[in-house]
C-alpha positions, 0 to 999 in steps of 0.5 A: 536852395540858391539864395536870392539875396547874393544873386540880386547883389551879383547883378547889381554890382555888375550894373554898378560897374557899367559904364553907366552908372546911373543906369539903374535909376532908369525905368530900364535898369528897374525893369531888368532887376525887378523881373526875374530872368526866368520862371524858375528864378521867380520860384527860387527867389521867392522868400520861403513862407511855408515851413518845410519839409513835411506836411503843415500838421505832422502831428495832431495839434493840441490846445486852443491856440493853433490857427484855424485852417481849411484844405483845398484839393487833395492833401493829408493832415494829423488834425487837431484834438478837439478834446483830450482823448478819453476811454470808456469800458463796456457796460457793467465794466470798469477796465477802460477798453476803448480809447477814443479821439476827437479829431478835426481836419479843418474849420470850414465844412465840406471837408471829406476823408479820402483814406485813413492812415493809422501808425503810418500805414493806410487803414480801409474803411469798411461799409457796413456801419456798426451802430455805436461805433461807426464804420469799421476799419479792416485788415489788421484793424478789423474789431479794433478801430472804428470810425464816426465822420462829421462833415461840418454840416451836423446839427446834433452832438455826436451820439457815440460821446453823448452816450459813453461820456455822461456828466452822471452815471447811467444805469441799464436794465437789472441795475447794470451801469451802462456808462460811467461819469466822465471825467470830461463829460460830453454835452449836447451843445458840443456840435461843432458847427461848421467844423469837419471832425472824426471820432475815433474808437480803438479797442485796446490790443497790444499786438497791434497798438502798442501805444497810444494810435498815431492818426493822419488823414488824406482829405478831399478839401472844401468845394470850390467854385469853378467859373467853367462850370458857371453858364451865366459868366460863360462857362457851362453848368449850375456853379454860382459864385453866390450859391455854395451849394453848387460848388465842387471839390477841385484838385486844379490848382488854378481853380483853386488859386481863382478861389483864393485870389476872390477870397473864401468865405468863413463861418463868420458871416461877412469874413473872407480870407483870400485876395478879395479880387472882384470877378472883373480883375480876374480876366476870364479868358486867361483864367479858363486858358489857365485852368484848362492847361492844368487839365490837359490829359497827359501820357506816363511812361506806363501809358496811363494817363493824368492831369497836366497839373494837379494841387493840394494844400492845408491853408492856415487863415494866417497865412497870406493869400499871396503865399498860398497863390505862389505855392499853388502856382509853383505846382502848375508853373504859373506865372501871375502879373497884375496890370491895372488892378488885374490879376492876369495868369498863364499856365504852360507855354506863351500863347500865340503873338498878339503883336508883330513887329520890327526894327523899324517899330522900335523907337531908336531915340530912346534907350534900349537894352540888350541882355544876350547871357545872365549872370553865371549865378542865375543858371542851372542845368539841374534841378531837385525837387521834393514833393509830398507822397500819398504812397508814402502816407504824405511824407517828403519824397525827393523826386529824381534829380534832373540832370542836363550833361548836355547843358553841363558841357555848355556851362564848361563842364560845371554841374549847377543843380537847384533845389526846390520844395513843392509842398502843394504837389503830390504826383512824382511824374507831375513833378518830373515834368515841372523839373523838365520845363523849368530847366528849359525855361531857365535856359531862354537867356535873352532879355530886351527892353525896348521902347514901343509905339503906341500901339503897344499900349495895348499890351499886358504882362504874359502876352506873347509878341514876335520880333523880326529883326535884322539887327539881331537875326530874329525871325519872328522870335517869340517873346513874352512881355514880362513887364510894361511901363507906359508914358502916357506924356510922351506916347510910348511904352517900355517893354521887358521882353523875355526869350520863350519857345512853346518846345520848352513845355512840350512833353514826351513820356519817355522823358520819365525816370523810374522812380523807387517804390514808395515805402510807407513811413510806419510799416512795422514788423511782419507777422510771426509765423510758426516754422516746419510744424508737422502732425502725425498719428500715433498711438497712446501705449500702456505700461505693457507697450500695447497700443490703447488709445489714438494720439497726435504728435505735434512738432514744429522748430523749437528755436522760437527765443521770443515766443512765450508759447505755442497755441493750437486748434484742432478740427474735423476735417473741413469742420468749421470750428475746432473741436479741441484747443490748446497751448503749451508754454514748453516752446523749446522742446518742439514737440507735444502729444494731444490724447484727450478727446480724440475719436479712432480712425477719424480724419482731423486737422490741425493749425498752430501759431506763436505766442507772442507779446506785443506782435502779430502772429500768423497761424499756419495752414491746416495739417491733415492727419487721421488717427489711428483705429484703436477701439475699445477693448476689454482691458478698458473696464474692471475686471468682469465688467464686460461679459464678452460671451460670444462677441470677442474683443475683435467682435465688438460692433462699431459703424462710423460715418465719415461723411456729413451725411444725415442718414441714420446709423444701424448695427445689426447684431445677433443675441442668444442670451439675456443681455444688458447692452450699451450703445455708445454714439458720438453726435454733433454738439449742436444736435437738438435731439436723437431718436433710437429704435431698437427691433427683435426679430424684425419688430421694434421693441423700443423708440426713445427720443432724447433730448439731451436733457438726461430724460427719456421717452418710451422704452418697454424693455428699460432705458437711460440715457447719459450726455457728456458735452464736450467741445464740439461733439456730444457722447451719446449712450443708452443701456437696456436689458435684453430678455433671453432667447435668441434675438436678431437685433437691429438698432438704429439712431437717427439725429432729428435736426438737419445737417447733424452728423452722427460720428459714430456708433458702437454696441458692447454687451455688458455682464448679466 
């Protein structure tokens, strides 16, 4: 940014070199060198008071000597640690799985969190609170992070901190230690009265939190007084200066500036931070106009609208109020002026002229000065600006540089670009509007210092006047009163006039330049994916090469050098939960075979994921596969273990259900000799019990209900039930002896609770 000192020195040198060597000592000379040439010059020459670049609190502060602060408008802060980071465990554990931060975001009540930023990215806050940890964070932080928020009006200490960090161990039922004695115990008097703070809980997960989480808060600032909403002072509404309960948050720069000028009440009775102006020292007509100009809706290039000027800022109690007023004023291109103990303000184009005059009104017996062109060092034809970008998690961001080739041509081809930081601005389109109006206004070079008659005594700085001059060729040309020097003894007024043009403040959406898409500061590596996953049904063969069991072959791209393994899940087609899960560390082979726990001729779905340390990995989509129809044969039992009789291997009766119907499965067959038969079925693991009915020649001979405890009810010809629980299904079996003689046998198996699937039912005739 061009320095102020060289420009002022150059201007002074030019005056000293003039024929009037004593001019600087006159009223006219003082006005010329103490009043900025333009609004842009005034903000460029203002000594920097706010550290830049970046937010005022970029990193979480620790320790007890940090200046107190509060936020106005919309802004972001990393907050201040109100206590050391501490850890706790689940009841009965000592693994310190959970980490807690206690961070305050200001020192006045009324702040509210707008958004939360974790490790450089926005984290969505859920709406259904965990009774212990508070509101959950969603997305990648789901089940891993929570927040409890206190806005400064709390009257009790945080319940979570009291429960997890006691001074003495807390023992629950059965002697289980609910909480260990804390190294930094939390006590009931740790209320944080008047301090808005958050208690953040993080659950250890190496893939998401490789270190201590970094936290930043986007904050809606404290409630402020808006006189336009106060019907007792000419506004409309319930706001009252002396009743903070009626105040509301605002992003209007001039509403915020008004509150700074009058003073912000601090929690300590009688203490105020701010300008301490009285209400009558802030003329409401001017301040109302400035506030309304900020709220004026303006159209953007995408046909959406936004307020013309908004602002947000973190104020520290060691800041000078005038410096904060300056930053808020920059956000609206505001002009301030003090006159007679009053603080005046203007936002937007000059107001309508309040005094029209001609050359005849100028007192010619007094010296006047006309400056049609400024020093070349005070002229710019371009402007670069930085602001705080919310979509880049409030990191400083450069707006497109405003260049004006037409103005460069007028400046003999020289490109002179000023640089300006706007820490209170967070809208990229607002920055561009400010750039244009400042560069336009900077080209209004003409200044006059004139002696005016007594009727000009009523003029104030920032008033507009219109001058018709034959001498200078003006026809009701508008000037703004930059300064007023009154001489009561002589009855004259010395005016410093600055050329102004309302057209410089006009907005055209077509002038808006495109901006680069914002990039979050903490965007990490994307989740890993398992490439080229494929599944197929295969047969598990015996030593002779005969297919004996169904299997599933899984293949993938084995070129995954950073993966420790492959995880997989297998489920029945459309099921909610996996039936089998597993993993392999042989990533490079690109192949594994699943052979256990599979049913023949059954539709399954499989998905896989990479097992990568310190990094997220996504599951693949479910891949469908149907196992081969390989059933039990005589070779599957010891020699002589099965009497095939008139039921050959290929005639073993099997009935399967491929749907989730709860209708019973039924087997029908004929026996002509005394036989022991084995009924085998697979049912859903959530089934409570199953009823088996066996009929001979149409007459039920046994009805048994099995409740998965190993017992059976009923059974006139002998029965036995054996259950083998597996992951998501049970193997159901029943063995019984059938008397000799031809019989037409019917077996029906029915699960008794709703929505339970009987997957298959198989009958085997055993040796007599």
